[in-house]
C-alpha positions as CSV (number, residue, x, y, z in Angstrom):
1,M,87.9,97.6,78.5
2,K,90.8,95.7,79.8
3,I,89.9,95.2,83.4
4,T,91.2,92.0,84.9
5,K,88.8,89.9,86.9
6,L,91.2,89.7,89.8
7,F,91.6,93.4,90.2
8,T,87.9,93.9,90.2
9,G,87.6,91.2,92.8
10,F,90.2,92.9,94.9
11,F,88.1,96.0,95.3
12,E,84.9,94.1,95.8
13,S,86.4,92.4,98.8
14,E,87.9,95.7,99.9
15,K,84.4,97.3,100.1
16,S,83.7,95.3,103.2
17,G,87.3,95.7,104.2
18,G,86.9,99.5,103.8
19,I,83.9,99.5,106.2
20,I,86.0,97.7,108.8
21,L,88.9,100.2,108.1
22,V,86.6,103.2,108.8
23,F,85.1,101.5,111.9
24,A,88.5,100.7,113.3
25,T,89.6,104.3,112.8
26,A,86.5,105.6,114.7
27,V,87.0,103.1,117.5
28,S,90.7,104.0,117.9
29,L,90.0,107.7,118.0
30,I,87.3,107.3,120.6
31,L,89.4,105.0,122.8
32,A,92.5,107.3,122.5
33,N,90.4,110.2,123.8
34,S,88.6,108.3,126.5
35,L,89.5,107.5,130.1
36,L,91.3,104.5,128.7
37,G,93.3,106.7,126.4
38,S,96.7,106.6,128.1
39,N,96.6,102.8,128.5
40,Y,95.4,102.3,124.9
41,I,98.2,104.5,123.4
42,A,100.8,102.9,125.7
43,F,99.7,99.5,124.4
44,W,100.5,100.4,120.7
45,N,103.7,102.1,121.7
46,Q,105.1,99.3,123.9
47,P,108.6,98.2,122.8
48,M,109.0,94.9,121.2
49,G,112.7,94.3,120.7
50,S,114.2,97.2,118.7
51,H,110.9,98.7,117.6
52,T,107.5,99.5,119.1
53,L,104.4,97.4,118.2
54,T,103.2,100.3,116.0
55,E,106.5,100.4,114.1
56,W,106.4,96.6,113.5
57,I,102.9,96.9,112.0
58,N,103.9,99.9,109.8
59,D,107.2,98.5,108.7
60,G,106.4,94.8,108.7
61,L,102.8,94.0,108.1
62,M,102.2,96.9,105.8
63,T,105.0,95.6,103.6
64,I,102.6,92.7,102.8
65,F,100.0,95.2,101.9
66,F,102.4,96.9,99.5
67,L,103.3,93.5,98.1
68,L,99.6,92.9,97.2
69,I,99.3,96.4,95.7
70,G,102.5,95.8,93.7
71,L,101.2,92.5,92.3
72,E,97.9,94.2,91.3
73,L,99.8,96.9,89.5
74,E,102.1,94.4,87.8
75,R,99.1,92.6,86.4
76,E,97.6,95.9,85.1
77,I,100.9,96.9,83.5
78,Y,101.2,93.6,81.7
79,I,97.6,92.9,80.6
80,G,95.4,95.6,82.0
81,E,94.6,99.3,82.0
82,L,98.3,100.3,82.4
83,S,99.6,98.2,79.5
84,D,99.4,101.3,77.3
85,L,102.5,103.5,77.9
86,K,100.6,106.8,77.7
87,T,97.9,105.6,80.1
88,A,100.5,104.2,82.5
89,S,102.3,107.6,82.4
90,L,99.3,109.5,83.6
91,P,99.6,108.6,87.3
92,I,103.3,109.4,87.3
93,F,102.7,113.0,86.2
94,A,99.7,113.2,88.5
95,A,101.7,112.0,91.5
96,L,104.5,114.5,90.7
97,G,102.0,117.3,90.7
98,G,100.5,116.0,93.9
99,M,103.8,116.3,95.6
100,V,105.2,119.5,94.1
101,V,102.1,121.8,94.5
102,P,101.3,120.9,98.2
103,A,105.0,121.4,99.1
104,A,105.1,124.7,97.2
105,I,102.0,126.0,99.1
106,F,103.5,125.0,102.4
107,M,106.8,126.7,101.5
108,L,105.0,129.9,100.4
109,L,103.5,130.2,103.9
110,N,106.5,129.0,106.0
111,F,109.6,129.9,104.0
112,G,112.3,131.2,106.4
113,T,110.5,130.0,109.5
114,E,111.3,127.1,111.9
115,A,108.5,125.2,110.2
116,Q,110.1,125.3,106.8
117,P,111.5,121.7,107.0
118,G,107.9,120.5,107.2
119,A,107.3,121.0,103.5
120,G,107.3,117.3,103.0
121,I,104.4,116.7,105.3
122,P,101.6,117.5,102.8
123,M,103.3,115.6,100.0
124,A,102.3,112.1,100.8
125,T,99.1,110.2,100.1
126,D,98.0,107.4,102.5
127,I,97.3,104.6,100.1
128,A,95.6,102.4,102.7
129,F,93.0,105.0,103.6
130,A,92.5,106.4,100.1
131,V,91.9,103.0,98.6
132,G,89.7,101.9,101.5
133,I,87.5,104.9,101.3
134,L,87.2,104.7,97.5
135,S,86.2,101.1,97.8
136,L,83.2,102.1,100.0
137,I,81.6,103.7,96.9
138,G,81.6,100.3,95.2
139,K,80.6,99.7,91.7
140,R,79.6,103.3,91.1
141,V,83.3,104.1,90.6
142,P,84.9,103.1,87.3
143,A,87.4,100.3,87.8
144,S,89.9,102.3,85.7
145,L,89.7,105.1,88.3
146,K,90.5,102.6,91.1
147,I,93.5,101.5,89.1
148,F,94.6,105.1,88.6
149,L,94.3,105.9,92.3
150,T,96.2,102.8,93.2
151,A,99.1,103.6,90.8
152,L,99.0,107.3,91.9
153,A,99.2,106.5,95.6
154,V,102.0,103.9,95.2
155,I,104.1,106.4,93.1
156,D,103.2,109.1,95.7
157,D,104.3,106.9,98.6
158,L,107.5,105.9,96.8
159,G,108.2,109.6,96.3
160,A,107.6,110.2,100.0
161,I,110.0,107.4,100.9
162,L,112.7,109.0,98.8
163,V,112.0,112.4,100.3
164,I,112.3,110.9,103.8
165,A,115.5,109.1,102.9
166,F,117.3,112.0,101.3
167,F,116.0,115.0,103.3
168,Y,114.8,113.7,106.7
169,T,117.1,110.7,107.4
170,K,120.5,111.7,108.8
171,D,122.1,108.2,108.8
172,I,121.5,106.0,105.8
173,S,123.5,102.8,105.8
174,F,124.5,102.4,102.2
175,V,126.0,99.0,103.0
176,N,122.6,97.6,104.1
177,L,120.9,99.4,101.3
178,G,123.3,97.9,98.8
179,I,122.8,94.4,100.2
180,A,119.0,94.9,99.9
181,L,119.3,96.0,96.3
182,A,121.6,93.1,95.5
183,I,119.1,90.6,96.9
184,W,116.4,92.2,94.8
185,A,118.5,92.0,91.7
186,V,118.9,88.2,92.3
187,L,115.2,87.8,92.9
188,F,114.4,89.8,89.8
189,A,116.8,87.6,87.8
190,L,115.0,84.5,89.2
191,G,111.7,86.0,88.0
192,K,113.1,86.5,84.5
193,L,114.3,82.9,84.5
194,K,110.7,82.0,85.4
195,V,111.4,80.3,88.7
196,R,107.9,79.8,90.0
197,N,108.6,78.3,93.4
198,L,107.7,80.9,96.0
199,I,110.2,79.8,98.6
200,P,113.2,81.7,97.3
201,Y,111.1,84.8,96.9
202,I,109.8,84.5,100.5
203,I,113.2,83.9,102.0
204,G,114.9,86.5,99.7
205,G,112.1,89.0,100.3
206,G,112.4,88.6,104.1
207,A,116.2,89.2,103.9
208,M,115.7,92.2,101.6
209,W,113.2,93.6,104.1
210,Y,115.6,93.1,107.0
211,F,118.5,95.0,105.3
212,M,116.2,97.7,104.0
213,L,114.8,98.2,107.5
214,H,118.3,98.6,108.8
215,S,119.4,100.9,106.0
216,G,117.2,103.8,107.2
217,V,115.0,103.7,104.1
218,H,111.3,102.9,104.8
219,A,111.1,99.1,104.6
220,T,107.6,98.9,103.0
221,I,109.2,99.7,99.6
222,T,110.4,96.1,99.6
223,G,106.8,95.0,99.1
224,V,106.5,96.7,95.8
225,M,110.0,95.7,94.7
226,L,109.4,92.0,95.5
227,A,106.1,92.1,93.6
228,F,107.8,93.1,90.4
229,A,110.4,90.3,90.9
230,I,107.8,87.5,91.2
231,P,107.2,86.0,87.7
232,F,104.0,87.1,86.1
233,G,104.0,84.6,83.3
234,E,100.9,84.6,81.3
235,G,98.9,85.8,84.2
236,G,96.6,82.8,84.3
237,E,95.0,81.4,87.4
238,K,97.9,79.0,88.0
239,S,100.6,81.6,87.7
240,T,102.7,82.4,90.8
241,S,101.6,86.0,90.8
242,Y,97.9,85.2,90.6
243,L,98.0,82.5,93.3
244,L,99.8,84.9,95.7
245,Q,97.4,87.7,95.1
246,N,94.5,85.4,95.7
247,F,96.0,84.2,99.0
248,L,96.7,87.7,100.3
249,H,93.4,89.4,99.6
250,K,91.5,88.6,102.7
251,P,94.4,88.7,105.2
252,V,95.2,92.2,104.0
253,A,91.7,93.5,103.9
254,F,90.4,92.1,107.1
255,F,93.5,91.8,109.4
256,I,96.4,94.0,108.3
257,L,94.6,97.2,107.3
258,P,92.3,97.2,110.4
259,L,95.4,96.8,112.6
260,F,97.1,99.6,110.6
261,A,94.0,101.9,111.3
262,L,93.9,101.0,115.0
263,T,97.5,101.7,115.7
264,N,97.9,104.8,113.5
265,T,94.8,106.7,114.7
266,C,95.3,106.3,118.4
267,I,95.8,110.1,118.7
268,A,94.8,111.9,121.8
269,L,93.7,115.5,121.2
270,A,95.3,117.9,123.7
271,D,93.3,120.7,125.3
272,G,93.3,123.7,123.0
273,W,94.2,121.7,119.9
274,Q,91.9,124.0,117.9
275,N,94.2,126.9,118.5
276,H,97.0,125.3,116.6
277,L,94.9,125.1,113.4
278,V,95.4,128.8,112.8
279,S,99.3,128.6,112.8
280,L,101.1,129.1,109.5
281,S,102.4,125.5,109.6
282,A,99.0,124.0,110.2
283,T,97.5,126.3,107.5
284,G,100.2,125.2,105.1
285,I,99.5,121.5,105.7
286,I,95.7,121.9,105.5
287,L,95.9,124.0,102.3
288,G,98.5,121.7,100.8
289,L,96.4,118.6,101.3
290,V,92.9,120.0,100.7
291,V,93.8,122.4,97.8
292,G,97.3,121.5,96.7
293,K,96.7,117.8,96.2
294,P,93.7,117.9,93.9
295,V,94.9,120.9,92.0
296,G,98.5,119.5,91.6
297,I,97.3,116.1,90.5
298,W,94.8,117.5,88.0
299,L,97.0,120.3,86.7
300,F,100.1,118.2,86.0
301,A,98.1,115.4,84.5
302,R,96.2,117.9,82.3
303,I,99.5,119.6,81.1
304,A,101.1,116.2,80.4
305,A,98.1,115.1,78.4
306,K,98.0,118.4,76.5
307,F,101.5,117.8,75.3
308,G,100.6,114.3,74.3
309,V,102.8,112.6,76.9
310,C,100.0,110.7,78.5
311,K,96.2,110.2,78.1
312,L,93.1,109.5,80.1
313,P,92.2,105.9,80.6
314,H,89.1,104.7,78.8
315,G,85.9,105.8,80.6
316,L,87.5,108.5,82.7
317,R,87.0,112.3,82.5
318,W,89.0,115.1,84.0
319,K,86.5,115.6,86.8
320,H,87.3,112.0,87.9
321,I,91.0,112.9,88.1
322,F,90.2,116.0,90.2
323,A,88.0,113.9,92.5
324,T,90.8,111.3,92.8
325,G,93.1,114.2,93.8
326,M,90.8,115.0,96.7
327,L,91.3,111.4,98.0
328,G,95.0,112.0,97.4
329,G,94.7,114.6,100.1
330,I,94.4,111.9,102.7
331,G,97.9,112.2,104.0
332,F,98.5,110.2,107.1
333,T,101.3,107.6,107.8
334,M,104.1,109.2,105.8
335,S,103.0,112.6,106.8
336,I,103.2,111.7,110.5
337,F,106.6,110.0,109.9
338,I,108.0,113.2,108.4
339,A,106.4,115.4,111.1
């Protein structure tokens, strides 16, 4: 089975990182609902220039996380599990089902109400938490399943970014968006020319991120875009892609993701919050994530496979896909952004 050593190593390091992620989440929720809650929440929401501290972490540091994920996927597409077209197509159809079915369930319950625009809330998968939780299981999970979840979550998040851009963002700066895309085109050309020096990619990536941030489109997408611009070469241990992945593993696992968990789970539960769980909007979100996600992911993938458009990766069964769909129901960052 074509599992790259680096991808396996990524999840081995993420196992301990996943423990820290869960611990940070628990600590943050406890602090947010303690006597220190107001000060704790105010700390993460303090303005730092044009954005709050939380926004800088979500839009800035998490771009580095998406860069690492993009580099891992690039490697799998070239020489790993996703190098076969039919296998690579599976997470695309699964992600489509994981967006359509939850949104349909929400709309079924909330069509014609004030909550109708919230149909995008149960569509997104939080890749950081999904990958972190899966990594806790360790070697009992087939590596091909981890790759499938990563690809699924990235496609899902990109879909959520597009939904936010087209349906929830009133003012998109097409000038800034055009500049960001032009910079990416130049970087992509440099990659095809096999320019291995990281400096132009770092400078260009920073500029692309800046213009994407000011375009109104979620800036984390630049991480994935930059990853596919950086030359992969033969994928050896001296390649630019490999060296960058190796450098980013621990900072992402032990610094960026715990910070992300701390700042995004500082949620104070108001008195009587349980009463809101019975509303149609809350029911639509819960059913969309808990039922719609796994059913949509499994159903669309199964239909696509039935028609021969895609196929299961080696070592996986359909029960694995359904179980992955349950992890896909961890909707967090993008869902909060839409809400």
